[in-house]
C-alpha positions as CSV (number, residue, x, y, z in Angstrom):
1,M,15.8,-5.8,6.0
2,H,12.4,-7.1,5.3
3,S,9.0,-5.6,4.7
4,P,5.6,-5.8,6.4
5,T,2.4,-6.0,4.5
6,P,-1.2,-5.4,5.9
7,E,-2.9,-8.3,4.0
8,D,-2.9,-12.0,4.7
9,P,-3.4,-13.6,1.3
10,H,-4.4,-17.0,2.5
11,G,-7.8,-18.4,1.6
12,A,-11.1,-17.3,0.0
13,D,-12.7,-17.7,3.4
14,R,-11.2,-14.2,4.2
15,A,-13.1,-12.5,1.4
16,G,-15.4,-10.7,3.8
17,E,-12.7,-9.5,6.2
18,D,-11.9,-5.8,6.4
19,V,-8.1,-5.4,6.4
20,L,-8.0,-1.6,6.4
21,R,-6.4,0.0,9.4
22,D,-8.3,2.6,11.5
23,F,-6.1,5.5,10.4
24,E,-6.4,4.6,6.7
25,V,-10.2,4.7,7.0
26,A,-10.1,8.0,8.9
27,E,-7.7,9.7,6.5
28,V,-9.3,8.6,3.3
29,G,-12.8,9.4,4.6
30,D,-16.1,8.5,3.1
31,V,-15.8,6.7,-0.2
32,T,-19.5,6.2,-0.8
33,G,-20.3,6.6,-4.5
34,R,-16.6,7.2,-5.4
35,T,-14.4,5.4,-7.8
36,L,-11.1,3.9,-6.5
37,L,-8.0,2.4,-8.0
38,H,-5.8,0.1,-5.9
39,L,-2.3,0.2,-7.4
40,P,-1.0,-2.6,-6.9
41,C,-3.7,-4.6,-5.3
42,G,-2.1,-8.0,-4.4
43,T,-4.9,-10.6,-3.9
44,G,-7.5,-7.9,-3.5
45,L,-8.3,-8.0,0.2
46,G,-7.7,-4.2,0.6
47,T,-9.5,-3.4,-2.7
48,L,-12.6,-5.4,-1.6
49,S,-12.5,-3.8,1.8
50,W,-13.0,-0.4,0.1
51,A,-15.7,-1.9,-2.1
52,R,-17.7,-3.0,1.0
53,R,-17.5,0.6,2.3
54,G,-19.7,1.9,-0.5
55,T,-17.5,2.7,-3.5
56,A,-19.3,2.9,-6.8
57,H,-16.5,1.0,-8.5
58,V,-13.1,-0.3,-7.5
59,V,-10.4,-1.5,-9.8
60,G,-7.4,-3.4,-8.6
61,L,-4.2,-3.8,-10.7
62,D,-1.3,-6.1,-10.0
63,P,1.5,-7.6,-12.1
64,S,0.9,-11.1,-10.8
65,E,-1.6,-13.1,-12.8
66,Q,-2.0,-15.5,-9.9
67,A,-2.8,-12.6,-7.5
68,V,-5.4,-11.2,-9.9
69,E,-7.1,-14.5,-10.3
70,T,-7.3,-14.8,-6.5
71,A,-8.8,-11.3,-6.3
72,R,-11.4,-12.1,-8.9
73,A,-12.4,-15.3,-7.0
74,L,-12.7,-13.3,-3.8
75,A,-14.9,-10.7,-5.5
76,A,-17.1,-13.5,-6.9
77,D,-17.4,-15.0,-3.4
78,L,-18.8,-11.6,-2.2
79,G,-21.2,-11.4,-5.1
80,L,-19.4,-8.4,-6.6
81,T,-19.7,-8.2,-10.4
82,Q,-17.2,-6.5,-12.8
83,D,-19.1,-3.2,-12.6
84,R,-18.5,-3.1,-8.9
85,A,-15.0,-4.7,-8.6
86,A,-12.7,-5.3,-11.5
87,F,-9.1,-6.7,-11.4
88,V,-6.4,-6.3,-14.1
89,A,-3.1,-8.0,-14.5
90,A,-0.5,-5.5,-15.7
91,D,2.8,-3.8,-14.7
92,V,2.3,-0.9,-12.4
93,Y,4.1,1.5,-14.7
94,D,1.6,0.5,-17.5
95,A,-1.5,1.2,-15.4
96,A,-2.7,4.2,-17.5
97,E,-3.1,1.9,-20.5
98,A,-4.3,-1.2,-18.6
99,V,-7.2,0.1,-16.4
100,P,-10.7,0.5,-17.7
101,D,-11.1,4.2,-16.8
102,R,-9.0,7.3,-17.5
103,A,-9.1,8.6,-14.0
104,Y,-10.4,7.8,-10.5
105,D,-11.6,9.8,-7.5
106,V,-9.1,7.9,-5.2
107,V,-5.8,6.2,-6.2
108,H,-4.6,4.1,-3.3
109,T,-1.3,2.3,-2.8
110,G,0.7,1.0,0.1
111,G,1.6,-2.0,2.1
112,G,5.2,-2.0,1.0
113,A,4.4,-1.6,-2.7
114,L,6.8,1.3,-3.3
115,R,9.9,-0.5,-2.0
116,R,9.5,-3.0,-4.8
117,L,9.5,-0.3,-7.5
118,P,12.9,1.0,-8.6
119,D,11.7,4.3,-10.1
120,V,9.6,6.4,-7.7
121,E,9.4,9.4,-10.1
122,R,8.0,7.2,-12.8
123,W,5.5,5.7,-10.3
124,A,4.4,9.1,-9.2
125,E,3.8,10.3,-12.7
126,T,1.8,7.2,-13.5
127,A,-0.3,7.4,-10.4
128,A,-0.8,11.1,-10.6
129,A,-2.1,10.8,-14.2
130,L,-4.9,8.6,-12.9
131,V,-6.2,11.0,-10.3
132,A,-9.3,12.7,-11.4
133,P,-9.8,16.5,-10.9
134,G,-11.0,16.9,-7.4
135,G,-9.6,13.5,-6.4
136,F,-6.6,12.4,-4.5
137,L,-3.8,9.8,-4.1
138,Y,-3.5,8.2,-0.8
139,L,-0.4,6.2,0.2
140,A,0.2,4.3,3.5
141,E,3.6,2.7,3.5
142,P,6.1,1.2,6.0
143,H,8.3,4.0,7.2
144,P,11.8,3.7,5.7
145,L,13.3,4.7,9.1
146,A,12.0,1.4,10.4
147,D,14.1,-0.4,7.8
148,A,17.2,1.1,9.2
149,L,16.6,-0.6,12.6
150,D,17.7,-4.0,13.8
151,D,15.0,-6.7,13.4
152,E,15.0,-8.0,16.9
153,T,14.6,-5.0,19.2
154,G,14.1,-2.1,16.8
155,S,16.4,-0.1,19.0
156,R,19.6,0.2,17.0
157,I,20.3,1.7,13.7
158,V,22.1,-1.0,11.7
159,H,21.3,0.0,8.1
160,D,21.9,3.2,6.1
161,Y,18.7,5.2,5.8
162,F,19.8,6.7,2.5
163,V,21.1,3.6,0.9
164,R,19.8,3.0,-2.7
165,D,21.2,-0.5,-3.2
166,P,18.5,-3.1,-3.6
167,W,18.3,-6.0,-1.2
168,T,16.4,-9.4,-1.3
169,D,13.6,-9.8,1.2
170,T,14.2,-13.1,3.0
171,G,12.7,-12.2,6.4
172,P,9.7,-13.9,8.1
173,D,7.4,-11.1,7.1
174,A,8.1,-11.5,3.4
175,D,4.7,-11.7,1.7
176,P,4.0,-12.4,-2.0
177,D,0.7,-10.6,-1.8
178,T,2.2,-7.2,-2.7
179,D,5.3,-8.4,-4.5
180,T,5.5,-6.6,-7.8
181,D,8.7,-8.3,-8.8
182,P,8.3,-12.0,-7.7
183,D,11.1,-13.3,-9.8
184,S,13.8,-11.2,-8.2
185,G,12.4,-10.3,-4.8
186,K,14.5,-7.1,-4.9
187,E,13.5,-4.2,-2.7
188,R,14.8,-0.6,-2.4
189,A,14.5,2.0,0.3
190,H,12.8,5.2,-0.7
191,P,13.2,8.0,1.9
192,V,10.0,9.9,2.7
193,G,11.4,13.1,1.1
194,E,12.0,11.3,-2.2
195,V,8.4,10.1,-2.3
196,V,6.8,13.4,-1.4
197,T,8.9,15.3,-3.8
198,A,8.1,12.9,-6.6
199,L,4.3,13.4,-6.0
200,A,4.7,17.2,-5.9
201,R,6.7,17.2,-9.2
202,A,4.0,15.0,-10.8
203,G,1.5,17.9,-10.3
204,L,-0.3,16.8,-7.1
205,R,-0.8,19.1,-4.1
206,I,0.5,17.6,-0.8
207,D,-2.4,17.8,1.7
208,F,-0.7,16.0,4.5
209,L,2.2,13.7,5.6
210,H,1.5,11.8,8.7
211,E,3.7,9.4,10.7
212,H,2.3,6.6,12.8
213,D,3.7,4.5,15.6
214,V,2.0,1.3,14.4
215,S,3.0,-1.7,12.2
216,P,0.6,-4.2,10.6
217,V,3.0,-7.0,11.5
218,P,5.4,-7.7,14.4
219,R,8.5,-6.8,12.4
220,Y,10.5,-6.5,15.7
221,G,10.4,-9.1,18.4
222,V,9.5,-6.6,21.1
223,L,6.4,-5.2,19.4
224,Q,3.0,-5.8,21.1
225,R,-0.3,-6.5,19.4
226,H,-3.2,-4.1,20.4
227,E,-7.0,-4.5,20.1
228,D,-6.9,-2.7,16.7
229,G,-4.8,-5.5,15.3
230,C,-1.7,-3.3,14.9
231,Y,1.6,-3.7,16.7
232,R,3.4,-1.0,18.8
233,F,6.5,-0.7,21.0
234,P,5.9,-1.3,24.7
235,A,4.8,1.7,26.7
236,D,8.2,2.1,28.3
237,R,10.0,2.3,25.0
238,P,10.8,5.4,23.0
239,R,8.8,5.4,19.8
240,V,9.8,5.8,16.2
241,P,7.5,6.0,13.2
242,L,6.7,2.6,11.8
243,T,4.3,3.7,9.1
244,Y,3.7,6.9,7.2
245,S,0.8,8.2,5.1
246,V,0.4,10.8,2.4
247,K,-2.6,12.4,0.8
248,A,-1.9,14.3,-2.4
249,S,-4.8,15.9,-4.4
250,R,-5.5,17.2,-7.9
251,P,-7.4,20.5,-7.8
252,A,-10.9,20.4,-9.4
């Protein structure tokens, strides 16, 4: 099994590129004047995409010092100062102590970040604590069902959906940009129900759970690239969810 990620981390020449997918922009909505925390942020391409959409302040946190330095360089290339886009190197579980503000209007995560975290409940508690009253957490992750399918055709179930044993990502889509444990490279499947339940137990209200038939990378050989930059099964193939998204809010 291996994980897709939506960001290509190569080169500061991509600082101005918007890497957000259409459904993410639509589901998060207008971020003008809002504060946003990207947890984790990788090399910052997604974080800076939100900054260019009008946020008052974005903060990206990632455990990789190298990724954070790259993110800061990209922000500088765009002329964004610390008061518009700040990046912090710290463990995701230590985010509450590491980020500059106590809470944010939007806490965003995704791109395979959860599968590199062993404790979803601890992650949910950490992330929920950083959501401001009236704000929300937004998550867009590879669907764990897609991890159960064969890599070539995506038509056969070859892995246990409910397995909890970690594996090492050695596939062609492995990307260090969102790797929160680069030394071990271990990943774990977290079923959708586990993630949603953890967020609810952390005190957030689940506004929606959506499943999408798109992948940001061609994780199976049969997937076809569309004009929106996402990959889908051919029209004559039965579809399965390749990505899912959750919005969970904290009442004002």
